[in-house]
CHARMM internal coordinates of N, CA and C (Angstrom, degrees):
IC EDIT
DIST 1 N 1 CA 1.4572
DIST 1 CA 1 C 1.5294
ANGL 1 N 1 CA 1 C 110.61
DIST 1 C 2 N 1.3137
ANGL 1 CA 1 C 2 N 116.63
DIHE 1 N 1 CA 1 C 2 N -44.71
DIST 2 N 2 CA 1.4701
ANGL 1 C 2 N 2 CA 120.94
DIHE 1 CA 1 C 2 N 2 CA -177.32
DIST 2 CA 2 C 1.5356
ANGL 2 N 2 CA 2 C 110.54
DIHE 1 C 2 N 2 CA 2 C -61.29
DIST 2 C 3 N 1.3212
ANGL 2 CA 2 C 3 N 116.90
DIHE 2 N 2 CA 2 C 3 N -42.28
DIST 3 N 3 CA 1.4655
ANGL 2 C 3 N 3 CA 120.57
DIHE 2 CA 2 C 3 N 3 CA 179.71
DIST 3 CA 3 C 1.5277
ANGL 3 N 3 CA 3 C 111.46
DIHE 2 C 3 N 3 CA 3 C -64.58
DIST 3 C 4 N 1.3081
ANGL 3 CA 3 C 4 N 116.44
DIHE 3 N 3 CA 3 C 4 N -36.30
DIST 4 N 4 CA 1.4794
ANGL 3 C 4 N 4 CA 121.00
DIHE 3 CA 3 C 4 N 4 CA 178.18
DIST 4 CA 4 C 1.5430
ANGL 4 N 4 CA 4 C 110.03
DIHE 3 C 4 N 4 CA 4 C -64.52
DIST 4 C 5 N 1.3119
ANGL 4 CA 4 C 5 N 116.49
DIHE 4 N 4 CA 4 C 5 N -42.08
DIST 5 N 5 CA 1.4678
ANGL 4 C 5 N 5 CA 120.76
DIHE 4 CA 4 C 5 N 5 CA 178.35
DIST 5 CA 5 C 1.5262
ANGL 5 N 5 CA 5 C 109.92
DIHE 4 C 5 N 5 CA 5 C -63.11
DIST 5 C 6 N 1.3260
ANGL 5 CA 5 C 6 N 117.24
DIHE 5 N 5 CA 5 C 6 N -42.89
DIST 6 N 6 CA 1.4437
ANGL 5 C 6 N 6 CA 122.08
DIHE 5 CA 5 C 6 N 6 CA 179.50
DIST 6 CA 6 C 1.5265
ANGL 6 N 6 CA 6 C 110.53
DIHE 5 C 6 N 6 CA 6 C -61.42
DIST 6 C 7 N 1.3242
ANGL 6 CA 6 C 7 N 116.76
DIHE 6 N 6 CA 6 C 7 N -41.74
DIST 7 N 7 CA 1.4728
ANGL 6 C 7 N 7 CA 120.45
DIHE 6 CA 6 C 7 N 7 CA 178.54
DIST 7 CA 7 C 1.5286
ANGL 7 N 7 CA 7 C 109.90
DIHE 6 C 7 N 7 CA 7 C -64.42
DIST 7 C 8 N 1.3298
ANGL 7 CA 7 C 8 N 117.98
DIHE 7 N 7 CA 7 C 8 N -39.47
DIST 8 N 8 CA 1.4640
ANGL 7 C 8 N 8 CA 120.81
DIHE 7 CA 7 C 8 N 8 CA 176.75
DIST 8 CA 8 C 1.5221
ANGL 8 N 8 CA 8 C 111.39
DIHE 7 C 8 N 8 CA 8 C -63.18
DIST 8 C 9 N 1.3083
ANGL 8 CA 8 C 9 N 116.97
DIHE 8 N 8 CA 8 C 9 N -40.80
DIST 9 N 9 CA 1.4578
ANGL 8 C 9 N 9 CA 122.43
DIHE 8 CA 8 C 9 N 9 CA 177.26
DIST 9 CA 9 C 1.5246
ANGL 9 N 9 CA 9 C 110.24
DIHE 8 C 9 N 9 CA 9 C -60.16
DIST 9 C 10 N 1.3167
ANGL 9 CA 9 C 10 N 116.98
DIHE 9 N 9 CA 9 C 10 N -45.74
DIST 10 N 10 CA 1.4603
ANGL 9 C 10 N 10 CA 121.37
DIHE 9 CA 9 C 10 N 10 CA 179.19
DIST 10 CA 10 C 1.5283
ANGL 10 N 10 CA 10 C 110.31
DIHE 9 C 10 N 10 CA 10 C -60.25
DIST 10 C 11 N 1.3255
ANGL 10 CA 10 C 11 N 117.62
DIHE 10 N 10 CA 10 C 11 N -41.93
DIST 11 N 11 CA 1.4828
ANGL 10 C 11 N 11 CA 121.12
DIHE 10 CA 10 C 11 N 11 CA 179.34
DIST 11 CA 11 C 1.5177
ANGL 11 N 11 CA 11 C 110.62
DIHE 10 C 11 N 11 CA 11 C -64.84
DIST 11 C 12 N 1.3303
ANGL 11 CA 11 C 12 N 116.92
DIHE 11 N 11 CA 11 C 12 N -38.79
DIST 12 N 12 CA 1.4797
ANGL 11 C 12 N 12 CA 120.04
DIHE 11 CA 11 C 12 N 12 CA 179.98
DIST 12 CA 12 C 1.5118
ANGL 12 N 12 CA 12 C 111.98
DIHE 11 C 12 N 12 CA 12 C -68.97
DIST 12 C 13 N 1.3182
ANGL 12 CA 12 C 13 N 117.62
DIHE 12 N 12 CA 12 C 13 N -29.69
DIST 13 N 13 CA 1.4552
ANGL 12 C 13 N 13 CA 121.49
DIHE 12 CA 12 C 13 N 13 CA -179.19
DIST 13 CA 13 C 1.5369
ANGL 13 N 13 CA 13 C 111.60
DIHE 12 C 13 N 13 CA 13 C -74.68
DIST 13 C 14 N 1.3263
ANGL 13 CA 13 C 14 N 115.72
DIHE 13 N 13 CA 13 C 14 N -29.57
DIST 14 N 14 CA 1.4748
ANGL 13 C 14 N 14 CA 120.90
DIHE 13 CA 13 C 14 N 14 CA -177.10
DIST 14 CA 14 C 1.5061
ANGL 14 N 14 CA 14 C 111.71
DIHE 13 C 14 N 14 CA 14 C -60.32
DIST 14 C 15 N 1.3128
ANGL 14 CA 14 C 15 N 115.01
DIHE 14 N 14 CA 14 C 15 N 138.04
DIST 15 N 15 CA 1.4633
ANGL 14 C 15 N 15 CA 120.86
DIHE 14 CA 14 C 15 N 15 CA 171.25
DIST 15 CA 15 C 1.5248
ANGL 15 N 15 CA 15 C 108.20
DIHE 14 C 15 N 15 CA 15 C -103.33
DIST 15 C 16 N 1.3178
ANGL 15 CA 15 C 16 N 114.81
DIHE 15 N 15 CA 15 C 16 N -45.26
DIST 16 N 16 CA 1.4651
ANGL 15 C 16 N 16 CA 122.32
DIHE 15 CA 15 C 16 N 16 CA 178.55
DIST 16 CA 16 C 1.5190
ANGL 16 N 16 CA 16 C 107.17
DIHE 15 C 16 N 16 CA 16 C -100.90
DIST 16 C 17 N 1.3254
ANGL 16 CA 16 C 17 N 118.48
DIHE 16 N 16 CA 16 C 17 N 123.60
DIST 17 N 17 CA 1.4791
ANGL 16 C 17 N 17 CA 120.37
DIHE 16 CA 16 C 17 N 17 CA -178.54
DIST 17 CA 17 C 1.5309
ANGL 17 N 17 CA 17 C 114.20
DIHE 16 C 17 N 17 CA 17 C -59.49
DIST 17 C 18 N 1.3204
ANGL 17 CA 17 C 18 N 115.82
DIHE 17 N 17 CA 17 C 18 N -20.48
DIST 18 N 18 CA 1.4681
ANGL 17 C 18 N 18 CA 120.99
DIHE 17 CA 17 C 18 N 18 CA -178.77
DIST 18 CA 18 C 1.5372
ANGL 18 N 18 CA 18 C 112.59
DIHE 17 C 18 N 18 CA 18 C -81.08
DIST 18 C 19 N 1.3212
ANGL 18 CA 18 C 19 N 116.97
DIHE 18 N 18 CA 18 C 19 N -20.43
DIST 19 N 19 CA 1.4665
ANGL 18 C 19 N 19 CA 119.69
DIHE 18 CA 18 C 19 N 19 CA -174.51
DIST 19 CA 19 C 1.5238
ANGL 19 N 19 CA 19 C 112.08
DIHE 18 C 19 N 19 CA 19 C -74.79
DIST 19 C 20 N 1.3057
ANGL 19 CA 19 C 20 N 115.12
DIHE 19 N 19 CA 19 C 20 N 154.33
DIST 20 N 20 CA 1.4597
ANGL 19 C 20 N 20 CA 121.56
DIHE 19 CA 19 C 20 N 20 CA 178.49
DIST 20 CA 20 C 1.5153
ANGL 20 N 20 CA 20 C 107.84
DIHE 19 C 20 N 20 CA 20 C -107.98
DIST 20 C 21 N 1.2862
ANGL 20 CA 20 C 21 N 116.18
DIHE 20 N 20 CA 20 C 21 N 129.71
DIST 21 N 21 CA 1.4632
ANGL 20 C 21 N 21 CA 121.58
DIHE 20 CA 20 C 21 N 21 CA 179.44
DIST 21 CA 21 C 1.5264
ANGL 21 N 21 CA 21 C 108.01
DIHE 20 C 21 N 21 CA 21 C -106.66
DIST 21 C 22 N 1.2940
ANGL 21 CA 21 C 22 N 115.63
DIHE 21 N 21 CA 21 C 22 N 124.07
DIST 22 N 22 CA 1.4694
ANGL 21 C 22 N 22 CA 121.19
DIHE 21 CA 21 C 22 N 22 CA 176.16
DIST 22 CA 22 C 1.5149
ANGL 22 N 22 CA 22 C 108.49
DIHE 21 C 22 N 22 CA 22 C -117.62
DIST 22 C 23 N 1.3026
ANGL 22 CA 22 C 23 N 115.77
DIHE 22 N 22 CA 22 C 23 N 130.61
DIST 23 N 23 CA 1.4616
ANGL 22 C 23 N 23 CA 121.94
DIHE 22 CA 22 C 23 N 23 CA 176.90
DIST 23 CA 23 C 1.5212
ANGL 23 N 23 CA 23 C 107.63
DIHE 22 C 23 N 23 CA 23 C -118.63
DIST 23 C 24 N 1.3014
ANGL 23 CA 23 C 24 N 115.69
DIHE 23 N 23 CA 23 C 24 N 133.92
DIST 24 N 24 CA 1.4565
ANGL 23 C 24 N 24 CA 120.87
DIHE 23 CA 23 C 24 N 24 CA -179.13
DIST 24 CA 24 C 1.5316
ANGL 24 N 24 CA 24 C 109.73
DIHE 23 C 24 N 24 CA 24 C -54.67
DIST 24 C 25 N 1.3288
ANGL 24 CA 24 C 25 N 117.34
DIHE 24 N 24 CA 24 C 25 N 118.60
DIST 25 N 25 CA 1.4798
ANGL 24 C 25 N 25 CA 120.05
DIHE 24 CA 24 C 25 N 25 CA -178.22
DIST 25 CA 25 C 1.5382
ANGL 25 N 25 CA 25 C 112.80
DIHE 24 C 25 N 25 CA 25 C -60.77
DIST 25 C 26 N 1.3176
ANGL 25 CA 25 C 26 N 116.93
DIHE 25 N 25 CA 25 C 26 N -31.98
DIST 26 N 26 CA 1.4722
ANGL 25 C 26 N 26 CA 119.68
DIHE 25 CA 25 C 26 N 26 CA 178.08
DIST 26 CA 26 C 1.5267
ANGL 26 N 26 CA 26 C 111.08
DIHE 25 C 26 N 26 CA 26 C -64.98
DIST 26 C 27 N 1.3196
ANGL 26 CA 26 C 27 N 114.94
DIHE 26 N 26 CA 26 C 27 N -36.33
DIST 27 N 27 CA 1.4532
ANGL 26 C 27 N 27 CA 120.14
DIHE 26 CA 26 C 27 N 27 CA 177.57
DIST 27 CA 27 C 1.5271
ANGL 27 N 27 CA 27 C 110.89
DIHE 26 C 27 N 27 CA 27 C -66.25
DIST 27 C 28 N 1.3080
ANGL 27 CA 27 C 28 N 116.23
DIHE 27 N 27 CA 27 C 28 N -41.28
DIST 28 N 28 CA 1.4626
ANGL 27 C 28 N 28 CA 120.58
DIHE 27 CA 27 C 28 N 28 CA -179.19
DIST 28 CA 28 C 1.5060
ANGL 28 N 28 CA 28 C 112.51
DIHE 27 C 28 N 28 CA 28 C -68.57
DIST 28 C 29 N 1.3074
ANGL 28 CA 28 C 29 N 118.15
DIHE 28 N 28 CA 28 C 29 N -31.39
DIST 29 N 29 CA 1.4610
ANGL 28 C 29 N 29 CA 120.53
DIHE 28 CA 28 C 29 N 29 CA 178.95
DIST 29 CA 29 C 1.5259
ANGL 29 N 29 CA 29 C 112.12
DIHE 28 C 29 N 29 CA 29 C -65.17
DIST 29 C 30 N 1.3181
ANGL 29 CA 29 C 30 N 115.47
DIHE 29 N 29 CA 29 C 30 N -21.36
DIST 30 N 30 CA 1.4632
ANGL 29 C 30 N 30 CA 121.56
DIHE 29 CA 29 C 30 N 30 CA 179.73
DIST 30 CA 30 C 1.5398
ANGL 30 N 30 CA 30 C 110.38
DIHE 29 C 30 N 30 CA 30 C -64.95
DIST 30 C 31 N 1.3366
ANGL 30 CA 30 C 31 N 117.48
DIHE 30 N 30 CA 30 C 31 N -31.86
DIST 31 N 31 CA 1.4623
ANGL 30 C 31 N 31 CA 121.91
DIHE 30 CA 30 C 31 N 31 CA -176.22
DIST 31 CA 31 C 1.5101
ANGL 31 N 31 CA 31 C 111.70
DIHE 30 C 31 N 31 CA 31 C -91.67
DIST 31 C 32 N 1.3256
ANGL 31 CA 31 C 32 N 115.94
DIHE 31 N 31 CA 31 C 32 N 143.46
DIST 32 N 32 CA 1.4627
ANGL 31 C 32 N 32 CA 118.24
DIHE 31 CA 31 C 32 N 32 CA 172.03
DIST 32 CA 32 C 1.5235
ANGL 32 N 32 CA 32 C 108.46
DIHE 31 C 32 N 32 CA 32 C -91.35
DIST 32 C 33 N 1.3250
ANGL 32 CA 32 C 33 N 117.06
DIHE 32 N 32 CA 32 C 33 N 175.72
DIST 33 N 33 CA 1.4587
ANGL 32 C 33 N 33 CA 122.18
DIHE 32 CA 32 C 33 N 33 CA -174.81
DIST 33 CA 33 C 1.5258
ANGL 33 N 33 CA 33 C 112.19
DIHE 32 C 33 N 33 CA 33 C -57.41
DIST 33 C 34 N 1.3175
ANGL 33 CA 33 C 34 N 115.86
DIHE 33 N 33 CA 33 C 34 N -42.77
DIST 34 N 34 CA 1.4616
ANGL 33 C 34 N 34 CA 121.06
DIHE 33 CA 33 C 34 N 34 CA -177.77
DIST 34 CA 34 C 1.5469
ANGL 34 N 34 CA 34 C 110.97
DIHE 33 C 34 N 34 CA 34 C -62.08
DIST 34 C 35 N 1.3082
ANGL 34 CA 34 C 35 N 116.39
DIHE 34 N 34 CA 34 C 35 N -41.51
DIST 35 N 35 CA 1.4522
ANGL 34 C 35 N 35 CA 120.54
DIHE 34 CA 34 C 35 N 35 CA 179.34
DIST 35 CA 35 C 1.5335
ANGL 35 N 35 CA 35 C 110.90
DIHE 34 C 35 N 35 CA 35 C -68.02
DIST 35 C 36 N 1.3132
ANGL 35 CA 35 C 36 N 116.46
DIHE 35 N 35 CA 35 C 36 N -40.56
DIST 36 N 36 CA 1.4671
ANGL 35 C 36 N 36 CA 120.23
DIHE 35 CA 35 C 36 N 36 CA 176.96
DIST 36 CA 36 C 1.5178
ANGL 36 N 36 CA 36 C 111.39
DIHE 35 C 36 N 36 CA 36 C -63.56
DIST 36 C 37 N 1.3282
ANGL 36 CA 36 C 37 N 117.16
DIHE 36 N 36 CA 36 C 37 N -38.81
DIST 37 N 37 CA 1.4599
ANGL 36 C 37 N 37 CA 120.26
DIHE 36 CA 36 C 37 N 37 CA 177.09
DIST 37 CA 37 C 1.5283
ANGL 37 N 37 CA 37 C 111.46
DIHE 36 C 37 N 37 CA 37 C -63.30
DIST 37 C 38 N 1.3192
ANGL 37 CA 37 C 38 N 116.45
DIHE 37 N 37 CA 37 C 38 N -37.15
DIST 38 N 38 CA 1.4613
ANGL 37 C 38 N 38 CA 121.12
DIHE 37 CA 37 C 38 N 38 CA 178.34
DIST 38 CA 38 C 1.5289
ANGL 38 N 38 CA 38 C 110.30
DIHE 37 C 38 N 38 CA 38 C -66.98
DIST 38 C 39 N 1.3239
ANGL 38 CA 38 C 39 N 117.07
DIHE 38 N 38 CA 38 C 39 N -41.77
DIST 39 N 39 CA 1.4718
ANGL 38 C 39 N 39 CA 121.26
DIHE 38 CA 38 C 39 N 39 CA 176.15
DIST 39 CA 39 C 1.5400
ANGL 39 N 39 CA 39 C 109.30
DIHE 38 C 39 N 39 CA 39 C -60.28
DIST 39 C 40 N 1.3141
ANGL 39 CA 39 C 40 N 116.24
DIHE 39 N 39 CA 39 C 40 N -45.87
DIST 40 N 40 CA 1.4631
ANGL 39 C 40 N 40 CA 121.33
DIHE 39 CA 39 C 40 N 40 CA 179.18
DIST 40 CA 40 C 1.5318
ANGL 40 N 40 CA 40 C 110.73
DIHE 39 C 40 N 40 CA 40 C -59.50
DIST 40 C 41 N 1.3113
ANGL 40 CA 40 C 41 N 115.59
DIHE 40 N 40 CA 40 C 41 N -43.89
DIST 41 N 41 CA 1.4747
ANGL 40 C 41 N 41 CA 121.08
DIHE 40 CA 40 C 41 N 41 CA -178.39
DIST 41 CA 41 C 1.5487
ANGL 41 N 41 CA 41 C 110.09
DIHE 40 C 41 N 41 CA 41 C -63.51
DIST 41 C 42 N 1.3192
ANGL 41 CA 41 C 42 N 116.84
DIHE 41 N 41 CA 41 C 42 N -42.51
DIST 42 N 42 CA 1.4684
ANGL 41 C 42 N 42 CA 120.75
DIHE 41 CA 41 C 42 N 42 CA 178.73
DIST 42 CA 42 C 1.5035
ANGL 42 N 42 CA 42 C 111.07
DIHE 41 C 42 N 42 CA 42 C -63.99
DIST 42 C 43 N 1.3232
ANGL 42 CA 42 C 43 N 117.79
DIHE 42 N 42 CA 42 C 43 N -42.78
DIST 43 N 43 CA 1.4573
ANGL 42 C 43 N 43 CA 121.09
DIHE 42 CA 42 C 43 N 43 CA 177.80
DIST 43 CA 43 C 1.5014
ANGL 43 N 43 CA 43 C 112.32
DIHE 42 C 43 N 43 CA 43 C -63.63
DIST 43 C 44 N 1.3444
ANGL 43 CA 43 C 44 N 117.01
DIHE 43 N 43 CA 43 C 44 N -40.54
DIST 44 N 44 CA 1.4654
ANGL 43 C 44 N 44 CA 121.05
DIHE 43 CA 43 C 44 N 44 CA 177.97
DIST 44 CA 44 C 1.5316
ANGL 44 N 44 CA 44 C 110.09
DIHE 43 C 44 N 44 CA 44 C -62.49
DIST 44 C 45 N 1.3303
ANGL 44 CA 44 C 45 N 116.95
DIHE 44 N 44 CA 44 C 45 N -42.83
DIST 45 N 45 CA 1.4542
ANGL 44 C 45 N 45 CA 120.82
DIHE 44 CA 44 C 45 N 45 CA 179.25
DIST 45 CA 45 C 1.5057
ANGL 45 N 45 CA 45 C 111.04
DIHE 44 C 45 N 45 CA 45 C -62.08
DIST 45 C 46 N 1.3355
ANGL 45 CA 45 C 46 N 116.04
DIHE 45 N 45 CA 45 C 46 N -45.97
DIST 46 N 46 CA 1.4678
ANGL 45 C 46 N 46 CA 119.78
DIHE 45 CA 45 C 46 N 46 CA -179.61
DIST 46 CA 46 C 1.5288
ANGL 46 N 46 CA 46 C 111.17
DIHE 45 C 46 N 46 CA 46 C -63.91
DIST 46 C 47 N 1.3017
ANGL 46 CA 46 C 47 N 117.29
DIHE 46 N 46 CA 46 C 47 N -40.84
DIST 47 N 47 CA 1.4598
ANGL 46 C 47 N 47 CA 120.77
DIHE 46 CA 46 C 47 N 47 CA -179.24
DIST 47 CA 47 C 1.5403
ANGL 47 N 47 CA 47 C 110.05
DIHE 46 C 47 N 47 CA 47 C -65.92
DIST 47 C 48 N 1.3234
ANGL 47 CA 47 C 48 N 117.97
DIHE 47 N 47 CA 47 C 48 N -39.73
DIST 48 N 48 CA 1.4498
ANGL 47 C 48 N 48 CA 121.11
DIHE 47 CA 47 C 48 N 48 CA -179.89
DIST 48 CA 48 C 1.5309
ANGL 48 N 48 CA 48 C 111.83
DIHE 47 C 48 N 48 CA 48 C -70.91
DIST 48 C 49 N 1.3270
ANGL 48 CA 48 C 49 N 116.25
DIHE 48 N 48 CA 48 C 49 N -28.08
DIST 49 N 49 CA 1.4629
ANGL 48 C 49 N 49 CA 120.18
DIHE 48 CA 48 C 49 N 49 CA -174.16
DIST 49 CA 49 C 1.5186
ANGL 49 N 49 CA 49 C 113.23
DIHE 48 C 49 N 49 CA 49 C -108.87
DIST 49 C 50 N 1.3227
ANGL 49 CA 49 C 50 N 117.99
DIHE 49 N 49 CA 49 C 50 N 13.71
DIST 50 N 50 CA 1.4563
ANGL 49 C 50 N 50 CA 121.02
DIHE 49 CA 49 C 50 N 50 CA -175.66
DIST 50 CA 50 C 1.5238
ANGL 50 N 50 CA 50 C 112.17
DIHE 49 C 50 N 50 CA 50 C -60.11
DIST 50 C 51 N 1.3030
ANGL 50 CA 50 C 51 N 117.85
DIHE 50 N 50 CA 50 C 51 N -38.69
DIST 51 N 51 CA 1.4645
ANGL 50 C 51 N 51 CA 120.28
DIHE 50 CA 50 C 51 N 51 CA -179.68
DIST 51 CA 51 C 1.5299
ANGL 51 N 51 CA 51 C 109.95
DIHE 50 C 51 N 51 CA 51 C -63.59
DIST 51 C 52 N 1.3059
ANGL 51 CA 51 C 52 N 117.12
DIHE 51 N 51 CA 51 C 52 N -44.22
DIST 52 N 52 CA 1.4703
ANGL 51 C 52 N 52 CA 120.92
DIHE 51 CA 51 C 52 N 52 CA -179.51
DIST 52 CA 52 C 1.5365
ANGL 52 N 52 CA 52 C 110.08
DIHE 51 C 52 N 52 CA 52 C -66.93
DIST 52 C 53 N 1.3153
ANGL 52 CA 52 C 53 N 117.21
DIHE 52 N 52 CA 52 C 53 N -42.55
DIST 53 N 53 CA 1.4564
ANGL 52 C 53 N 53 CA 121.35
DIHE 52 CA 52 C 53 N 53 CA 179.33
DIST 53 CA 53 C 1.5364
ANGL 53 N 53 CA 53 C 109.70
DIHE 52 C 53 N 53 CA 53 C -62.37
DIST 53 C 54 N 1.3308
ANGL 53 CA 53 C 54 N 116.26
DIHE 53 N 53 CA 53 C 54 N -44.85
DIST 54 N 54 CA 1.4407
ANGL 53 C 54 N 54 CA 121.97
DIHE 53 CA 53 C 54 N 54 CA -179.66
DIST 54 CA 54 C 1.5122
ANGL 54 N 54 CA 54 C 110.85
DIHE 53 C 54 N 54 CA 54 C -64.27
DIST 54 C 55 N 1.3262
ANGL 54 CA 54 C 55 N 116.81
DIHE 54 N 54 CA 54 C 55 N -45.81
DIST 55 N 55 CA 1.4725
ANGL 54 C 55 N 55 CA 120.40
DIHE 54 CA 54 C 55 N 55 CA 179.17
DIST 55 CA 55 C 1.5208
ANGL 55 N 55 CA 55 C 111.87
DIHE 54 C 55 N 55 CA 55 C -60.44
DIST 55 C 56 N 1.3190
ANGL 55 CA 55 C 56 N 117.51
DIHE 55 N 55 CA 55 C 56 N -42.11
DIST 56 N 56 CA 1.4683
ANGL 55 C 56 N 56 CA 120.75
DIHE 55 CA 55 C 56 N 56 CA 177.99
DIST 56 CA 56 C 1.5209
ANGL 56 N 56 CA 56 C 110.35
DIHE 55 C 56 N 56 CA 56 C -61.41
DIST 56 C 57 N 1.3291
ANGL 56 CA 56 C 57 N 116.19
DIHE 56 N 56 CA 56 C 57 N -42.27
DIST 57 N 57 CA 1.4610
ANGL 56 C 57 N 57 CA 120.90
DIHE 56 CA 56 C 57 N 57 CA 179.62
DIST 57 CA 57 C 1.5386
ANGL 57 N 57 CA 57 C 110.60
DIHE 56 C 57 N 57 CA 57 C -64.46
DIST 57 C 58 N 1.3393
ANGL 57 CA 57 C 58 N 116.39
DIHE 57 N 57 CA 57 C 58 N -45.18
DIST 58 N 58 CA 1.4693
ANGL 57 C 58 N 58 CA 120.26
DIHE 57 CA 57 C 58 N 58 CA 179.14
DIST 58 CA 58 C 1.5383
ANGL 58 N 58 CA 58 C 110.84
DIHE 57 C 58 N 58 CA 58 C -64.36
DIST 58 C 59 N 1.3249
ANGL 58 CA 58 C 59 N 117.33
DIHE 58 N 58 CA 58 C 59 N -38.33
DIST 59 N 59 CA 1.4545
ANGL 58 C 59 N 59 CA 120.70
DIHE 58 CA 58 C 59 N 59 CA 176.17
DIST 59 CA 59 C 1.5304
ANGL 59 N 59 CA 59 C 110.96
DIHE 58 C 59 N 59 CA 59 C -60.25
DIST 59 C 60 N 1.3186
ANGL 59 CA 59 C 60 N 117.50
DIHE 59 N 59 CA 59 C 60 N -42.67
DIST 60 N 60 CA 1.4597
ANGL 59 C 60 N 60 CA 121.46
DIHE 59 CA 59 C 60 N 60 CA 178.00
DIST 60 CA 60 C 1.5277
ANGL 60 N 60 CA 60 C 111.15
DIHE 59 C 60 N 60 CA 60 C -61.05
DIST 60 C 61 N 1.3164
ANGL 60 CA 60 C 61 N 116.33
DIHE 60 N 60 CA 60 C 61 N -44.60
DIST 61 N 61 CA 1.4795
ANGL 60 C 61 N 61 CA 120.09
DIHE 60 CA 60 C 61 N 61 CA 178.83
DIST 61 CA 61 C 1.5097
ANGL 61 N 61 CA 61 C 110.03
DIHE 60 C 61 N 61 CA 61 C -63.15
DIST 61 C 62 N 1.3224
ANGL 61 CA 61 C 62 N 116.85
DIHE 61 N 61 CA 61 C 62 N -43.99
DIST 62 N 62 CA 1.4558
ANGL 61 C 62 N 62 CA 121.39
DIHE 61 CA 61 C 62 N 62 CA 179.44
DIST 62 CA 62 C 1.5348
ANGL 62 N 62 CA 62 C 110.70
DIHE 61 C 62 N 62 CA 62 C -58.81
DIST 62 C 63 N 1.3115
ANGL 62 CA 62 C 63 N 116.23
DIHE 62 N 62 CA 62 C 63 N -46.75
DIST 63 N 63 CA 1.4726
ANGL 62 C 63 N 63 CA 120.65
DIHE 62 CA 62 C 63 N 63 CA 179.96
DIST 63 CA 63 C 1.5257
ANGL 63 N 63 CA 63 C 110.96
DIHE 62 C 63 N 63 CA 63 C -61.88
DIST 63 C 64 N 1.3160
ANGL 63 CA 63 C 64 N 117.66
DIHE 63 N 63 CA 63 C 64 N -38.97
DIST 64 N 64 CA 1.4666
ANGL 63 C 64 N 64 CA 120.63
DIHE 63 CA 63 C 64 N 64 CA 179.10
DIST 64 CA 64 C 1.5077
ANGL 64 N 64 CA 64 C 110.65
DIHE 63 C 64 N 64 CA 64 C -67.95
DIST 64 C 65 N 1.3186
ANGL 64 CA 64 C 65 N 118.94
DIHE 64 N 64 CA 64 C 65 N -38.23
DIST 65 N 65 CA 1.4646
ANGL 64 C 65 N 65 CA 120.68
DIHE 64 CA 64 C 65 N 65 CA 179.20
DIST 65 CA 65 C 1.5046
ANGL 65 N 65 CA 65 C 110.30
DIHE 64 C 65 N 65 CA 65 C -69.39
DIST 65 C 66 N 1.3426
ANGL 65 CA 65 C 66 N 118.76
DIHE 65 N 65 CA 65 C 66 N -34.41
DIST 66 N 66 CA 1.4572
ANGL 65 C 66 N 66 CA 121.74
DIHE 65 CA 65 C 66 N 66 CA 176.87
DIST 66 CA 66 C 1.5284
ANGL 66 N 66 CA 66 C 109.78
DIHE 65 C 66 N 66 CA 66 C -62.76
DIST 66 C 67 N 1.3352
ANGL 66 CA 66 C 67 N 116.64
DIHE 66 N 66 CA 66 C 67 N -41.87
DIST 67 N 67 CA 1.4793
ANGL 66 C 67 N 67 CA 120.11
DIHE 66 CA 66 C 67 N 67 CA -179.67
DIST 67 CA 67 C 1.5112
ANGL 67 N 67 CA 67 C 109.93
DIHE 66 C 67 N 67 CA 67 C -65.64
DIST 67 C 68 N 1.3295
ANGL 67 CA 67 C 68 N 116.89
DIHE 67 N 67 CA 67 C 68 N -36.97
DIST 68 N 68 CA 1.4721
ANGL 67 C 68 N 68 CA 119.44
DIHE 67 CA 67 C 68 N 68 CA -179.35
DIST 68 CA 68 C 1.5196
ANGL 68 N 68 CA 68 C 112.26
DIHE 67 C 68 N 68 CA 68 C -67.56
DIST 68 C 69 N 1.3460
ANGL 68 CA 68 C 69 N 117.26
DIHE 68 N 68 CA 68 C 69 N -27.55
DIST 69 N 69 CA 1.4618
ANGL 68 C 69 N 69 CA 120.63
DIHE 68 CA 68 C 69 N 69 CA -178.76
DIST 69 CA 69 C 1.5018
ANGL 69 N 69 CA 69 C 112.27
DIHE 68 C 69 N 69 CA 69 C -77.29
DIST 69 C 70 N 1.3292
ANGL 69 CA 69 C 70 N 118.19
DIHE 69 N 69 CA 69 C 70 N -22.78
DIST 70 N 70 CA 1.4733
ANGL 69 C 70 N 70 CA 121.58
DIHE 69 CA 69 C 70 N 70 CA -176.20
DIST 70 CA 70 C 1.4849
ANGL 70 N 70 CA 70 C 111.19
DIHE 69 C 70 N 70 CA 70 C -75.97
END
COOR INIT
IC SEED 1 N 1 CA 1 C
IC BUILD
């Protein structure tokens, strides 16, 4: 189960489907299954909401540039 979660995390981290993601196995051993599931859940949330997060960030930048022009 733990290895499956790790593979899911690697897939979620990928931007380009062709790239290979390597995570230090010693680092991964530090986490238990529950912690890895939480990491996976956070990555899934970010991936699903990236457009909204990006749009909010771009809106902030736009508003700051408008203030600078005044």
